[in-house]
C-alpha positions in Angstrom: 70.5 2.3 8.5 69.5 4.0 5.3 67.9 0.7 4.1 65.9 0.5 7.3 64.6 4.1 6.9 63.5 3.3 3.4 61.6 0.2 4.5 59.9 2.2 7.3 58.9 4.9 4.8 57.5 2.2 2.4 55.5 0.6 5.3 54.1 4.0 6.3 53.1 4.7 2.7 51.4 1.3 2.4 49.5 1.9 5.6 48.3 5.3 4.3 47.2 3.8 1.0 45.2 1.0 2.8 43.6 3.6 5.1 42.6 5.7 2.1 41.3 2.7 0.2 38.9 1.8 3.1 35.5 3.3 2.4 34.3 5.8 4.9 31.1 4.8 6.8 28.4 7.2 5.9 26.3 8.0 8.9 22.7 9.1 8.4 21.6 12.4 9.8 18.0 11.3 10.2 16.4 7.8 10.6 14.3 6.3 7.9 10.6 6.1 8.8 8.7 2.8 8.6 4.9 3.1 8.9 2.9 0.1 10.0 -0.5 -0.8 8.5 -2.4 -0.2 11.8 -1.3 3.5 11.6 -2.7 3.9 8.1 -6.0 2.3 9.2 -6.1 4.5 12.3 -5.6 7.7 10.4 -8.2 6.9 7.8 -10.7 5.9 10.5 -10.0 9.2 12.4 -10.6 11.2 9.2 -13.8 9.4 8.3 -15.2 10.0 11.8 -14.3 13.7 12.1 -13.7 15.4 8.8 -15.2 13.3 6.0 -16.8 15.4 3.3 -15.2 18.6 4.6 -12.1 20.6 3.9 -10.8 20.1 7.5 -7.8 18.1 8.5 -7.2 15.8 11.5 -4.2 15.6 13.7 -3.0 12.9 16.0 0.0 11.5 17.8 2.4 8.8 16.6 4.0 6.2 18.9 6.6 3.7 18.1 10.2 2.6 18.7 13.6 2.6 17.1 14.9 -0.7 15.6 17.8 -1.3 13.2 18.4 2.5 13.0 14.9 2.9 11.5 12.0 4.6 13.2 9.1 2.1 13.4 5.7 3.9 13.8 3.6 1.1 15.3 0.5 2.9 16.6 -1.3 6.2 16.8 -4.2 7.9 18.5 -6.4 10.9 17.6 -6.1 14.3 19.3 -8.8 17.0 19.3 -7.6 19.7 16.9 -9.2 22.9 15.5 -7.8 25.7 13.3 -9.1 28.9 11.8 -9.5 28.5 8.0 -9.0 32.2 7.6 -5.9 32.6 9.7 -3.7 29.4 9.6 -1.7 30.6 12.6 -4.7 30.3 14.9 -5.1 26.7 16.0 -5.9 24.6 19.1 -4.6 21.2 20.1 -5.7 19.6 23.3 -2.3 18.5 24.8 -4.0 17.5 28.1 -6.0 14.9 26.2 -2.8 13.9 24.4 -0.9 13.4 27.7 -3.7 11.3 29.3 -4.0 9.1 26.2 -0.3 8.4 26.1 -0.3 7.5 29.8 -2.9 4.8 29.0 -0.9 3.6 26.0 2.2 3.4 28.2 0.4 1.0 30.5 -0.3 -1.4 27.6 3.1 -1.3 25.9 6.1 0.2 27.7 8.4 0.0 24.7 6.4 2.5 22.6 7.1 6.2 23.0 6.0 9.4 21.4 7.9 9.7 18.0 5.9 12.5 16.3 2.5 13.4 14.9 0.4 13.0 11.8 -1.7 15.3 9.7 -4.1 14.7 6.8 -2.8 17.9 5.0 -2.7 16.6 2.3 0.4 18.9 2.3 2.4 20.9 4.8 0.6 24.0 6.1 2.1 27.2 7.6 1.0 26.3 11.2 2.8 22.9 11.1 6.1 24.3 12.3 4.4 25.7 15.5 2.6 22.4 16.1 5.9 20.6 15.6 7.5 22.8 18.3 4.7 21.8 20.7 5.6 18.1 20.1 9.2 18.8 20.7 8.3 19.0 24.4 7.5 15.3 24.4 10.1 14.1 21.9 13.6 15.6 21.1 13.2 14.9 17.3 9.6 14.4 16.4 8.6 13.2 12.9 5.7 14.7 10.9 3.9 12.2 8.7 1.6 13.9 6.2 -1.1 11.5 5.1 -3.2 11.8 1.9 -6.5 9.9 2.8 -7.8 10.4 -0.8 -4.8 9.6 -3.0 -5.2 10.2 -6.7 -1.8 8.9 -7.9 -0.5 5.4 -7.7 2.1 6.0 -4.9 2.4 5.8 -1.2 -0.1 8.2 0.4 2.4 9.6 3.0 5.4 11.8 3.3 7.7 12.0 6.4 9.6 15.1 7.6 12.0 16.1 10.4 12.5 19.7 11.4 16.0 21.1 11.1 17.6 24.5 11.7 18.7 26.6 8.7 20.8 29.7 8.8 19.4 32.7 7.0 21.2 35.8 5.6 20.4 37.9 8.7 22.1 35.3 10.9 18.8 34.3 12.5 18.2 30.6 12.9 14.8 29.3 11.9 13.4 25.8 11.5 12.3 24.1 8.3 11.1 20.7 7.4 13.5 18.1 5.9 12.1 15.3 3.9 13.2 11.7 4.8 12.5 8.3 3.2 9.4 6.6 4.3 8.2 3.0 3.7 5.4 0.7 4.7 6.4 -2.2 6.9 4.7 -4.8 9.1 5.5 -7.5 11.6 4.5 -11.1 10.9 1.3 -10.9 12.9 0.3 -7.7 11.1 0.9 -9.2 7.7 -1.6 -12.0 8.6 -4.2 -9.5 9.7 -3.7 -7.4 6.5 -4.1 -10.5 4.3 -7.4 -11.3 6.0 -8.6 -7.8 5.4 -7.7 -7.9 1.8 -9.6 -11.1 1.3 -12.8 -9.2 2.3 -12.0 -6.2 0.2 -11.4 -8.2 -3.0 -14.2 -8.6 -5.5 -15.2 -12.3 -5.4 -17.0 -12.1 -8.8 -13.8 -11.0 -10.5 -11.7 -13.8 -11.9 -8.0 -14.3 -11.1 -7.1 -13.4 -14.6 -9.0 -10.1 -14.4 -7.3 -9.3 -11.1 -3.9 -10.0 -12.5 -4.5 -7.9 -15.6 -5.7 -5.0 -13.4 -2.6 -5.3 -11.3 -0.4 -5.2 -14.4 -2.2 -2.1 -15.7 -1.8 -0.4 -12.3 2.0 -1.2 -12.3 2.4 0.1 -15.8 0.6 3.3 -15.0 2.9 3.8 -12.0 6.0 3.1 -14.2 4.9 5.6 -16.8 4.4 8.2 -14.1 7.9 7.7 -12.7 9.4 7.8 -16.2 7.6 11.1 -16.8 9.0 12.5 -13.6 12.5 11.4 -14.6 12.1 13.1 -18.0 10.9 16.3 -16.5 13.8 16.4 -14.0 16.5 15.7 -16.7 15.0 18.4 -19.0 15.0 21.0 -16.2 18.7 20.1 -15.4 19.7 20.4 -19.1 17.8 23.8 -19.2 19.7 25.0 -16.1 16.5 25.4 -14.0 17.7 22.8 -11.5 21.2 21.9 -10.2 22.5 18.5 -11.1 22.4 16.0 -8.2 25.2 13.5 -8.6 23.4 10.8 -6.5 20.3 11.0 -8.7 22.4 10.8 -11.9 24.3 7.8 -10.5 21.0 6.0 -9.7 19.6 6.7 -13.2 22.8 5.4 -14.7 22.5 2.2 -12.7 18.9 1.8 -14.0 20.1 2.1 -17.6 22.9 -0.3 -17.0 20.5 -2.9 -15.7 18.3 -2.7 -18.8 18.7 -5.5 -21.3 20.2 -5.0 -24.7 17.1 -4.9 -26.9 19.1 -4.9 -30.2 20.4 -8.4 -29.4 19.0 -11.0 -31.8 19.1 -13.8 -29.1 17.0 -11.6 -26.8 14.4 -10.8 -29.5 14.2 -14.4 -30.5 13.8 -15.7 -26.9 11.1 -13.0 -26.2 9.2 -14.0 -29.4 9.4 -17.7 -28.5 8.1 -17.1 -25.0 5.3 -14.8 -26.3 4.3 -17.4 -28.9 4.2 -20.2 -26.2 2.1 -18.1 -23.9 -0.4 -17.1 -26.7 -0.6 -20.8 -27.7 -1.5 -21.8 -24.2 -4.2 -19.0 -24.0 -5.6 -20.1 -27.4 -5.9 -23.7 -26.3 -7.5 -22.7 -23.0 -10.1 -20.6 -24.8 -10.9 -23.4 -27.2 -11.3 -25.9 -24.4 -13.5 -23.5 -22.5 -15.8 -22.9 -25.5 -15.9 -26.7 -26.2 -17.0 -27.5 -22.6 -19.6 -24.7 -22.8 -21.1 -26.2 -26.0 -21.1 -29.7 -24.5 -23.0 -28.5 -21.4 -25.5 -26.6 -23.7 -26.2 -29.7 -25.7 -26.7 -31.8 -22.6 -29.0 -29.3 -21.2 -31.1 -29.2 -24.3 -31.4 -33.0 -24.3 -32.5 -33.1 -20.7 -35.2 -30.4 -21.4 -36.4 -32.4 -24.5 -36.8 -35.6 -22.4 -38.7 -33.7 -19.7 -41.1 -32.3 -22.3 -41.8 -35.7 -23.8 -42.5 -37.3 -20.5 -44.8 -34.5 -19.5 -48.2 -35.7 -21.0 -47.6 -39.3 -19.8 -47.0 -38.1 -16.3 -50.2 -36.0 -16.4 -52.3 -39.0 -17.5 -50.8 -41.2 -14.7 -51.6 -38.5 -12.2 -55.2 -38.3 -13.2 -55.6 -42.1 -13.0 -54.1 -42.1 -9.5 -56.5 -39.4 -8.4 -59.6 -41.3 -9.7 -58.5 -44.5 -7.9 -58.0 -42.6 -4.7 -61.5 -41.0 -5.0 -63.0 -44.5 -5.6 -61.2 -45.9 -2.5 -62.6 -43.1 -0.4 -66.2 -43.8 -1.7 -65.8 -47.5 -0.8 -64.6 -46.7 2.6 -67.5 -44.3 3.2 -70.1 -46.9 2.1 -68.6 -49.6 4.4 -68.7 -47.3 7.4 -72.3 -46.5 6.7 -73.3 -50.2 6.5 -71.5 -50.9 9.8 -73.3 -48.0 11.5 
């Protein structure tokens, strides 16, 4: 009996250990936001039509659907909006127009529903919480997407926010905006349309090499900006101005672990070899291009020389032909006179 009890205890302990070893499923409080290209185009078009060249902002409604625990914003439409620049709490949004527009959208696509609203801030303003409360009538958890229609930095021109309740010291609940991750995504049909639009936007006179170099420069500028932000964050954490976030530190450690060992002789040798091979190919290509250009120049000069040499001869032939034609006309005129 004692042996059976000991076995039961061991089995129970093993079960507890296995349960503890299983990773707990982390459930997200808020869905990630995926903005589709047609939404970006719609917001920019709305801004250019209504508020281009002014300090005003435009507001509209976002429609979409939930898929794979992500909120896909697939379409949007503009809503008449006005606010007092002196008093930000005085604003007007035509919710009757909003309701009639959504009714028409619902006839076209029944899957899409109201998921939130957008603003061309370019940042959050004091009246946004009250506007957000208005949209809570149509959606239990609306999302606010703040668009920057004139981005200056090399980053996504949008930020997504949910509103959450926070408890203050006087035990009064108030709502505040909570930032969530946002990305740009597209369906297959949208990708085809975006590719066709980019073909028209690209400069046809620019060579592929220039385009690739420009893309590399843009990517390096973005990387430098991100590294600067990481350096500023870490310096503020070390100085005690910001609390240390374990998740951010873990991600930074993963980045450093993925970096190659630059002190390795094999890596340095392989990089030098690859660079030399690439420079050799570029050198041969430039030599070949210059040789072909010289060859075409020599051929062109030879053709021009032949044309100049044949020029006087052609003029003499032309004069002889004109004299013969004139004589023929005189003969014809005399014969007609005799016959008459």
